[in-house]
VEXTI-340709 format. One record per residue: residue number from 1; x, y, z of N, C-alpha, C, O, CB in turn. Coordinates in steps of 0.05 Angstrom, whole numbers, always signed. Glycine has a CB too. Layout:
<rs>
R   pos       nu       nv       nw      cau      cav      caw       cu       cv       cw       ou       ov       ow      cbu      cbv      cbw
R   NUM        X        Y        Z        X        Y        Z        X        Y        Z        X        Y        Z        X        Y        Z
...
</rs>
This chain:
<rs>
R   pos       nu       nv       nw      cau      cav      caw       cu       cv       cw       ou       ov       ow      cbu      cbv      cbw
R     1    +1559    +1465    +1852    +1574    +1480    +1875    +1586    +1504    +1843    +1599    +1525    +1847    +1607    +1455    +1900
R     2    +1579    +1498    +1819    +1602    +1501    +1794    +1573    +1538    +1792    +1580    +1560    +1786    +1604    +1462    +1753
R     3    +1554    +1531    +1797    +1546    +1566    +1800    +1550    +1573    +1815    +1557    +1596    +1810    +1526    +1578    +1797
R     4    +1549    +1569    +1839    +1566    +1568    +1856    +1587    +1602    +1854    +1586    +1625    +1861    +1580    +1539    +1851
R     5    +1603    +1581    +1840    +1635    +1594    +1835    +1631    +1613    +1815    +1649    +1628    +1811    +1660    +1572    +1824
R     6    +1609    +1616    +1799    +1597    +1631    +1783    +1604    +1654    +1785    +1622    +1669    +1777    +1575    +1629    +1784
R     7    +1578    +1653    +1803    +1564    +1671    +1818    +1576    +1686    +1837    +1563    +1702    +1851    +1547    +1660    +1828
R     8    +1609    +1681    +1838    +1624    +1702    +1861    +1646    +1707    +1833    +1667    +1694    +1832    +1641    +1685    +1899
R     9    +1639    +1723    +1814    +1663    +1722    +1794    +1674    +1755    +1802    +1696    +1762    +1794    +1653    +1715    +1756
R    10    +1658    +1772    +1816    +1663    +1797    +1832    +1694    +1786    +1849    +1716    +1796    +1844    +1633    +1806    +1855
R    11    +1689    +1768    +1864    +1723    +1754    +1877    +1742    +1764    +1868    +1753    +1780    +1883    +1732    +1725    +1871
R    12    +1756    +1759    +1831    +1769    +1764    +1821    +1782    +1791    +1821    +1769    +1811    +1829    +1762    +1757    +1807
R    13    +1803    +1794    +1812    +1812    +1823    +1811    +1819    +1831    +1777    +1825    +1822    +1755    +1841    +1828    +1833
R    14    +1815    +1849    +1790    +1817    +1862    +1751    +1845    +1865    +1749    +1863    +1867    +1765    +1801    +1898    +1741
R    15    +1843    +1865    +1726    +1868    +1879    +1714    +1890    +1899    +1719    +1914    +1893    +1718    +1860    +1887    +1698
R    16    +1880    +1931    +1725    +1883    +1941    +1750    +1896    +1930    +1780    +1916    +1933    +1793    +1863    +1946    +1754
R    17    +1867    +1915    +1782    +1885    +1906    +1808    +1909    +1899    +1815    +1926    +1903    +1833    +1879    +1889    +1816
R    18    +1905    +1884    +1788    +1930    +1847    +1789    +1957    +1870    +1786    +1977    +1866    +1801    +1927    +1811    +1745
R    19    +1956    +1895    +1767    +1979    +1911    +1764    +1998    +1922    +1780    +2022    +1920    +1779    +1973    +1927    +1756
R    20    +1972    +1944    +1806    +1989    +1955    +1838    +1992    +1926    +1852    +2008    +1926    +1870    +1967    +1981    +1863
R    21    +1980    +1906    +1849    +1998    +1887    +1854    +2026    +1884    +1849    +2045    +1894    +1862    +1990    +1871    +1846
R    22    +2027    +1872    +1830    +2050    +1870    +1812    +2069    +1890    +1830    +2085    +1879    +1845    +2043    +1881    +1778
R    23    +2065    +1929    +1827    +2077    +1939    +1825    +2081    +1935    +1869    +2102    +1925    +1880    +2069    +1963    +1803
R    24    +2072    +1939    +1876    +2070    +1938    +1907    +2095    +1910    +1909    +2113    +1914    +1926    +2030    +1930    +1922
R    25    +2096    +1888    +1895    +2115    +1865    +1900    +2141    +1862    +1883    +2162    +1848    +1883    +2101    +1841    +1896
R    26    +2133    +1879    +1871    +2174    +1898    +1860    +2176    +1913    +1880    +2195    +1904    +1893    +2181    +1926    +1827
R    27    +2163    +1939    +1897    +2172    +1953    +1915    +2193    +1930    +1946    +2215    +1933    +1958    +2141    +1970    +1924
R    28    +2170    +1910    +1946    +2182    +1883    +1965    +2202    +1863    +1967    +2216    +1857    +1987    +2167    +1867    +1966
R    29    +2203    +1853    +1939    +2212    +1823    +1936    +2220    +1831    +1900    +2204    +1840    +1884    +2181    +1793    +1944
R    30    +2241    +1826    +1896    +2241    +1814    +1871    +2232    +1794    +1862    +2222    +1792    +1839    +2258    +1811    +1865
R    31    +2234    +1774    +1879    +2244    +1747    +1870    +2191    +1742    +1873    +2175    +1729    +1860    +2282    +1723    +1905
R    32    +2190    +1760    +1897    +2161    +1744    +1889    +2150    +1772    +1879    +2139    +1779    +1900    +2139    +1726    +1919
R    33    +2145    +1794    +1861    +2139    +1795    +1833    +2159    +1781    +1806    +2154    +1784    +1782    +2138    +1825    +1830
R    34    +2167    +1775    +1811    +2179    +1753    +1781    +2158    +1734    +1791    +2141    +1732    +1774    +2221    +1735    +1778
R    35    +2154    +1725    +1804    +2136    +1694    +1820    +2108    +1704    +1812    +2094    +1691    +1796    +2138    +1689    +1865
R    36    +2101    +1721    +1819    +2072    +1738    +1810    +2064    +1743    +1773    +2047    +1731    +1759    +2076    +1775    +1826
R    37    +2082    +1764    +1764    +2087    +1758    +1738    +2079    +1739    +1716    +2067    +1744    +1695    +2105    +1756    +1740
R    38    +2095    +1706    +1729    +2095    +1692    +1718    +2070    +1679    +1714    +2061    +1669    +1694    +2112    +1683    +1723
R    39    +2060    +1680    +1735    +2038    +1681    +1741    +2009    +1680    +1730    +1992    +1665    +1722    +2041    +1694    +1751
R    40    +2014    +1706    +1734    +1996    +1724    +1720    +1998    +1731    +1684    +1979    +1737    +1669    +2000    +1750    +1736
R    41    +2018    +1729    +1679    +2022    +1725    +1652    +2013    +1700    +1642    +1997    +1698    +1623    +2049    +1727    +1646
R    42    +2023    +1683    +1655    +2021    +1652    +1641    +1994    +1628    +1636    +1984    +1614    +1618    +2040    +1637    +1660
R    43    +1988    +1636    +1673    +1955    +1621    +1685    +1964    +1595    +1697    +1949    +1577    +1703    +1928    +1612    +1657
R    44    +1992    +1595    +1698    +2005    +1574    +1701    +1999    +1568    +1741    +2000    +1588    +1756    +2040    +1581    +1686
R    45    +1995    +1553    +1748    +1991    +1543    +1785    +2025    +1546    +1797    +2047    +1546    +1787    +1976    +1498    +1789
R    46    +2013    +1547    +1821    +2041    +1552    +1836    +2050    +1533    +1832    +2071    +1531    +1819    +2045    +1557    +1864
R    47    +2037    +1513    +1839    +2048    +1481    +1849    +2069    +1469    +1817    +2089    +1454    +1816    +2011    +1453    +1855
R    48    +2051    +1485    +1793    +2066    +1476    +1766    +2097    +1501    +1769    +2119    +1497    +1760    +2039    +1483    +1731
R    49    +2089    +1521    +1781    +2121    +1530    +1771    +2135    +1513    +1790    +2148    +1494    +1782    +2131    +1568    +1774
R    50    +2133    +1521    +1828    +2148    +1508    +1834    +2159    +1485    +1821    +2182    +1481    +1827    +2141    +1506    +1852
R    51    +2153    +1475    +1811    +2162    +1450    +1807    +2194    +1449    +1780    +2211    +1432    +1777    +2131    +1433    +1797
R    52    +2188    +1480    +1763    +2200    +1476    +1742    +2232    +1485    +1767    +2235    +1488    +1791    +2188    +1498    +1709
R    53    +2258    +1483    +1728    +2277    +1479    +1741    +2298    +1501    +1718    +2285    +1513    +1701    +2281    +1443    +1746
R    54    +2315    +1505    +1717    +2331    +1523    +1702    +2337    +1514    +1673    +2346    +1527    +1655    +2357    +1528    +1717
R    55    +2328    +1485    +1672    +2329    +1477    +1646    +2303    +1470    +1637    +2300    +1457    +1616    +2346    +1456    +1643
R    56    +2272    +1480    +1659    +2252    +1480    +1640    +2253    +1507    +1621    +2241    +1507    +1599    +2225    +1477    +1654
R    57    +2270    +1535    +1630    +2266    +1552    +1613    +2278    +1547    +1576    +2288    +1525    +1571    +2279    +1575    +1629
R    58    +2275    +1567    +1554    +2272    +1567    +1535    +2279    +1602    +1518    +2273    +1611    +1496    +2247    +1554    +1537
R    59    +2294    +1614    +1542    +2295    +1638    +1537    +2289    +1648    +1501    +2280    +1669    +1494    +2323    +1646    +1548
R    60    +2296    +1623    +1482    +2303    +1634    +1454    +2263    +1631    +1447    +2245    +1641    +1434    +2333    +1609    +1429
R    61    +2266    +1620    +1456    +2231    +1620    +1444    +2210    +1628    +1469    +2187    +1619    +1470    +2219    +1584    +1431
R    62    +2223    +1646    +1488    +2217    +1659    +1512    +2188    +1639    +1521    +2166    +1649    +1525    +2212    +1695    +1505
R    63    +2191    +1612    +1523    +2168    +1587    +1531    +2195    +1584    +1559    +2217    +1595    +1560    +2160    +1549    +1500
R    64    +2182    +1564    +1582    +2173    +1556    +1605    +2154    +1531    +1600    +2129    +1531    +1595    +2161    +1580    +1618
R    65    +2167    +1512    +1603    +2148    +1481    +1606    +2161    +1467    +1631    +2183    +1461    +1641    +2152    +1456    +1574
R    66    +2120    +1465    +1635    +2115    +1461    +1662    +2122    +1424    +1663    +2107    +1406    +1654    +2080    +1473    +1671
R    67    +2134    +1422    +1668    +2133    +1387    +1667    +2111    +1370    +1698    +2103    +1347    +1695    +2177    +1374    +1672
R    68    +2107    +1378    +1711    +2089    +1375    +1724    +2061    +1392    +1730    +2051    +1398    +1751    +2101    +1372    +1740
R    69    +2054    +1396    +1707    +2014    +1411    +1692    +1989    +1395    +1711    +1986    +1373    +1722    +2005    +1395    +1643
R    70    +1977    +1411    +1707    +1949    +1400    +1723    +1947    +1364    +1701    +1948    +1360    +1677    +1910    +1431    +1714
R    71    +1944    +1343    +1730    +1936    +1327    +1715    +1961    +1307    +1702    +1957    +1292    +1683    +1919    +1343    +1697
R    72    +1992    +1310    +1717    +2007    +1295    +1714    +2018    +1304    +1694    +2042    +1297    +1690    +2000    +1274    +1714
R    73    +2000    +1326    +1669    +2009    +1332    +1640    +2034    +1346    +1634    +2050    +1347    +1653    +1991    +1348    +1628
R    74    +2040    +1355    +1613    +2061    +1377    +1607    +2059    +1394    +1596    +2055    +1385    +1573    +2078    +1374    +1597
R    75    +2059    +1421    +1594    +2060    +1437    +1585    +2075    +1465    +1579    +2082    +1476    +1600    +2048    +1434    +1589
R    76    +2081    +1476    +1560    +2093    +1497    +1549    +2079    +1518    +1551    +2056    +1518    +1544    +2099    +1493    +1527
R    77    +2095    +1541    +1561    +2079    +1551    +1572    +2101    +1598    +1554    +2123    +1608    +1555    +2078    +1532    +1616
R    78    +2071    +1607    +1541    +2094    +1634    +1536    +2097    +1649    +1543    +2077    +1657    +1554    +2098    +1648    +1522
R    79    +2120    +1665    +1546    +2120    +1705    +1560    +2125    +1715    +1551    +2134    +1703    +1531    +2133    +1720    +1579
R    80    +2128    +1749    +1549    +2133    +1751    +1536    +2170    +1761    +1554    +2180    +1757    +1577    +2112    +1764    +1519
R    81    +2180    +1776    +1523    +2209    +1786    +1524    +2224    +1799    +1555    +2247    +1793    +1563    +2208    +1812    +1501
R    82    +2203    +1819    +1569    +2215    +1826    +1591    +2214    +1809    +1609    +2232    +1809    +1625    +2208    +1847    +1601
R    83    +2194    +1788    +1612    +2189    +1779    +1635    +2216    +1752    +1630    +2237    +1752    +1642    +2152    +1771    +1639
R    84    +2207    +1731    +1608    +2233    +1719    +1603    +2255    +1726    +1603    +2272    +1709    +1599    +2235    +1712    +1588
R    85    +2267    +1759    +1608    +2294    +1754    +1607    +2284    +1765    +1640    +2277    +1785    +1627    +2320    +1771    +1582
R    86    +2278    +1770    +1662    +2267    +1773    +1676    +2279    +1744    +1692    +2296    +1738    +1709    +2240    +1780    +1668
R    87    +2263    +1732    +1678    +2275    +1695    +1696    +2294    +1689    +1690    +2304    +1674    +1707    +2264    +1665    +1689
R    88    +2309    +1694    +1673    +2335    +1686    +1655    +2352    +1706    +1687    +2359    +1694    +1708    +2339    +1704    +1607
R    89    +2355    +1729    +1683    +2367    +1737    +1689    +2369    +1723    +1727    +2389    +1715    +1738    +2361    +1760    +1678
R    90    +2342    +1725    +1736    +2347    +1715    +1762    +2353    +1684    +1760    +2352    +1672    +1782    +2321    +1721    +1779
R    91    +2356    +1675    +1748    +2359    +1646    +1757    +2397    +1646    +1750    +2411    +1635    +1766    +2334    +1619    +1734
R    92    +2408    +1658    +1728    +2435    +1667    +1723    +2441    +1683    +1754    +2460    +1678    +1768    +2437    +1688    +1692
R    93    +2421    +1704    +1760    +2441    +1705    +1794    +2436    +1687    +1817    +2441    +1698    +1839    +2437    +1734    +1811
R    94    +2427    +1665    +1819    +2420    +1650    +1836    +2440    +1629    +1834    +2453    +1623    +1854    +2394    +1643    +1833
R    95    +2446    +1615    +1808    +2467    +1611    +1802    +2496    +1616    +1803    +2512    +1597    +1802    +2462    +1612    +1792
R    96    +2506    +1649    +1804    +2529    +1651    +1813    +2530    +1646    +1833    +2544    +1626    +1837    +2539    +1667    +1811
R    97    +2513    +1662    +1861    +2507    +1654    +1885    +2515    +1630    +1897    +2534    +1629    +1913    +2486    +1654    +1885
R    98    +2503    +1611    +1890    +2517    +1573    +1889    +2557    +1572    +1886    +2574    +1562    +1900    +2500    +1551    +1845
R    99    +2558    +1590    +1860    +2584    +1579    +1857    +2612    +1599    +1865    +2636    +1595    +1862    +2586    +1571    +1828
R   100    +2590    +1630    +1880    +2612    +1638    +1877    +2620    +1649    +1903    +2642    +1660    +1906    +2612    +1655    +1856
</rs>
């Protein structure tokens, strides 16, 4: 099976294809765009990302702490300044919506 997977590497998206997908997601849903940005930039699995909470975010170090990474481990994923700012803005907006 391993050789079969390696033989099908053409099934993966190239960087240009990812950027096109991100642009399309941005036009449709800011939330979906943000999720895809974090997944693309960090390599985090969607199951790991969905376990993260606002307390997982460290804006000053541009890190998200995945507490439920593969194998039950924890890991820290670095994000660029633009992505971490979008994550923080989204979390702030969600918190404000809860309490207003």
